[in-house]
C-alpha positions as CSV (number, residue, x, y, z in Angstrom):
1,M,152.6,157.3,98.6
2,T,155.6,159.6,98.7
3,E,158.7,159.4,96.6
4,Q,160.6,158.2,99.6
5,S,158.3,155.2,99.9
6,S,158.1,154.6,96.1
7,P,159.9,151.5,94.7
8,I,161.0,153.7,91.9
9,K,164.3,155.5,92.4
10,Y,164.4,158.8,90.6
11,P,165.8,159.9,88.2
12,C,165.4,156.8,86.0
13,E,164.5,155.7,82.5
14,F,160.8,154.8,82.6
15,P,158.7,153.0,79.9
16,I,155.1,154.1,79.3
17,K,152.8,152.1,77.0
18,I,149.9,154.0,75.5
19,M,147.2,152.3,73.5
20,G,144.3,153.7,71.5
21,K,142.4,153.3,68.2
22,S,144.5,153.7,65.2
23,H,144.1,157.3,63.9
24,K,146.2,159.4,61.6
25,D,146.9,161.9,64.5
26,F,147.3,159.3,67.3
27,I,151.1,159.2,67.3
28,H,151.6,162.9,66.9
29,T,149.1,163.6,69.8
30,V,150.9,161.1,72.1
31,V,154.3,162.5,71.3
32,T,153.1,166.1,71.9
33,I,151.7,165.2,75.4
34,V,154.8,163.2,76.4
35,K,157.1,166.1,75.4
36,Q,155.1,168.5,77.5
37,H,156.0,166.4,80.6
38,A,159.4,165.1,79.4
39,P,160.9,167.7,77.1
40,D,164.0,165.6,76.5
41,F,162.0,162.7,75.1
42,K,163.4,161.5,71.8
43,D,160.5,160.3,69.6
44,T,162.9,158.3,67.6
45,S,163.3,155.9,70.6
46,M,159.6,155.0,70.8
47,E,158.2,151.6,69.7
48,I,155.0,151.5,67.7
49,K,152.9,148.4,67.0
50,A,149.6,148.0,65.3
51,S,147.0,145.4,66.2
52,K,146.4,142.4,63.9
53,N,143.6,144.2,62.0
54,N,145.2,147.6,62.4
55,T,142.3,148.8,64.6
56,Y,144.5,149.7,67.6
57,S,148.0,151.1,68.0
58,S,150.4,150.7,70.9
59,I,153.2,153.2,71.5
60,T,155.9,152.6,74.1
61,C,157.7,155.8,75.1
62,T,160.7,155.5,77.5
63,I,161.2,158.8,79.2
64,H,163.8,160.1,81.7
65,A,161.6,160.4,84.8
66,N,162.6,162.9,87.4
67,S,159.8,162.5,90.0
68,R,156.6,160.8,90.8
69,I,154.8,164.1,90.3
70,Q,156.1,164.2,86.7
71,L,154.9,160.7,86.0
72,D,151.5,161.2,87.7
73,A,150.9,164.3,85.6
74,L,151.9,162.6,82.4
75,Y,149.7,159.5,83.1
76,Q,146.8,161.8,84.0
77,E,147.0,163.9,80.8
78,L,147.4,160.8,78.6
79,S,144.5,159.0,80.4
80,D,142.2,162.0,80.0
81,H,142.8,162.3,76.3
82,P,139.9,160.9,74.2
83,M,142.2,159.2,71.7
84,V,143.9,157.2,74.4
85,A,142.2,154.0,75.6
86,I,144.8,152.6,78.1
87,V,148.0,153.8,79.7
88,L,150.3,151.3,81.4
């Protein structure tokens, strides 16, 4: 699928939800990866939620997406990281 056929119109604000086991470095690791692909990301804007038993954490990062290539690379790097269970 090309950007021309994508339902997403770039540039845009794009939320990404990242979930993984709660770990002291999880948030820092996610922010570091996100900022590599979206340097203007403000970590003060992210939403963090813990599961009922605090076993898992969910982080929602809204980035300023400039292209599908940028989003694909970000999703791939997050998905490949061992601390990350799911990226939506």
